[in-house]
N, C-alpha and C positions, 0 to 999 in steps of 0.2 A: 580740947585741942583747938587751935586756931584754924581758920579756913585756908585752903590752898588750892593750887591748880594741879599739883601732881605730888606723889608720895613714893618714897623708897625706904627700905629698912635693911639694917645690918646688925644682927644680934639684937640687943636691947635698944639700939639707937635708931631713931626714925627721923628721916629728913623730909621736910615739907617745902615745896616750891610755893612761895608766897608773893609772887608778883613784885611790885615796887618795894615791898618790905624786905625782900631778899630770901634767904634760905633759913627756915626755922629748923633748929636741931633739938630733938627731944630725946629723953631717956624714958623707957617704959619699965615700970617696976614689976615685981612678981605678980601683982594683981591686974596687970594690963593697963595701969593708969600712967599716962604720959606727963612728964614734967619738962618744961622748956629749959634747955641748958644754955643756949646762946643763939644769936642770929649771925649768919655769915652774909656779908654784903658784897657779892661779886660784881655789882654795878649793873645797871639796866633793870629790866623787868624779867624776873626769873620765872620762866614758863614751865620748865620740866626738870626733873632730877632722876638720876639712875645710879645704882651702886652695884659693884661687882667686886667681891673680895675686899681689898683695902683701897679700891679706886672708886671715886665719886665723880659724876659728871653733872654739871648744871648747864642749862640752856637758857639764854636770854632771847626774848622775842626778836631782837635786832639781828640775831644770827651768830652771836658769839657763844662758844661752848668752852667752859672752863673745866679742867680736870684737877682733882685734889686727891692727895693721899689722906686716908682717914685713920684715926686712932683715937688718942685722947683729945685731939683737935684736928681741924681740917687744914692741910697745908697745900696751897696752890702749886701745881707742878707744870701746867701747860695751858695754853689758850689756843683754840681752833677758831678760825674765821670761816664760818660756813658760807656757802654760795648764795645765801638768801635768808629771809626770816625763818626761824625755827619754831616748830610746833611741839616736837617730842624728841627725847633721847632715850635710848635703851641699849644695854649691853647684850650681846649675843656671843657667849663664849669670850674669847679675847678680843672681840671686835666691838666698836661703838657704832651704832646706827643713829643717824641724825635725820629725822623726818622734817622736811621743809614745810612751811606754811601752806595750807590748803592742799596738802598731799601732793605737791608738785615734785615728787621724787624724794629719794633718801640718799644720803652720802654714807659710805661705810669706811671706817678708819680702823687700822690696827693700833691697839694701845698696849702691845706687848712690852714696849718701852714707853711708859706714860709721859715721860718728859719730852719725847719726840714722836708724837702721833703721826702715823703715815696714812694718807688717803689712799684707799685701795680701789675705789671706784664709786659708782652711783647706780641706783636702781630707779628706773622711770616708772613704767606702767606697773600698777599693783602695789606700789609702796604704801599707800594709805590703807588699803585693804589688809595688808600684812600687819600693820600696827593695830588696826581695829580688832582683828581676830585674835591676836596673840597678847596684846599688852593693855587693853582697856578694861574698865570695870572694877569690881571689888577685888581687893587683894587680901590674902590671909597670911599672917606671919605668926610663927610660933616662937615663944621665948620662955625658956625654962618650964616647958610643959603647959604654958598658958597660951591659948590662941587669941590673937588680936586681929579683928577684921577691920580693915580700913576701907571705907567706901571712897573710891577715887572719883569724886564728883568734880571732874576737871574739864567740863565743857565737852561733852561727848562729840566725837567726830561724826559728821553727818553721813 
């Protein structure tokens, strides 16, 4: 597999944030071997990726977050302009959390209707710590009984 800054998975599909190269989309076979399917180019430097159900989010360093419906292909449904450069995106239930660069807070969006994301508010103190404790490090995915471990070597938060 190619190198990337962040990784997310849905079933046998793995998404890899690959900076200026875009978003790598891979299919993992029954033996846990990935094959590149395509590259999505949302524009800018793709820093982070998250997936929840059939919704995928990519974050560009510049602060732009794009939402996609996933299936056989990725279909862009909305763009969010964050209040500053973005470090990470993660889904928490039906909400999308956007961590700003250097841990300078996080924005929280409702994505219940993905074509019209709604900003619910922001988190100041402790935003970086929440991301570090909950969403960094190695991630394990299981596909048809085969466990795939992806080491998220994504520039650990200090």
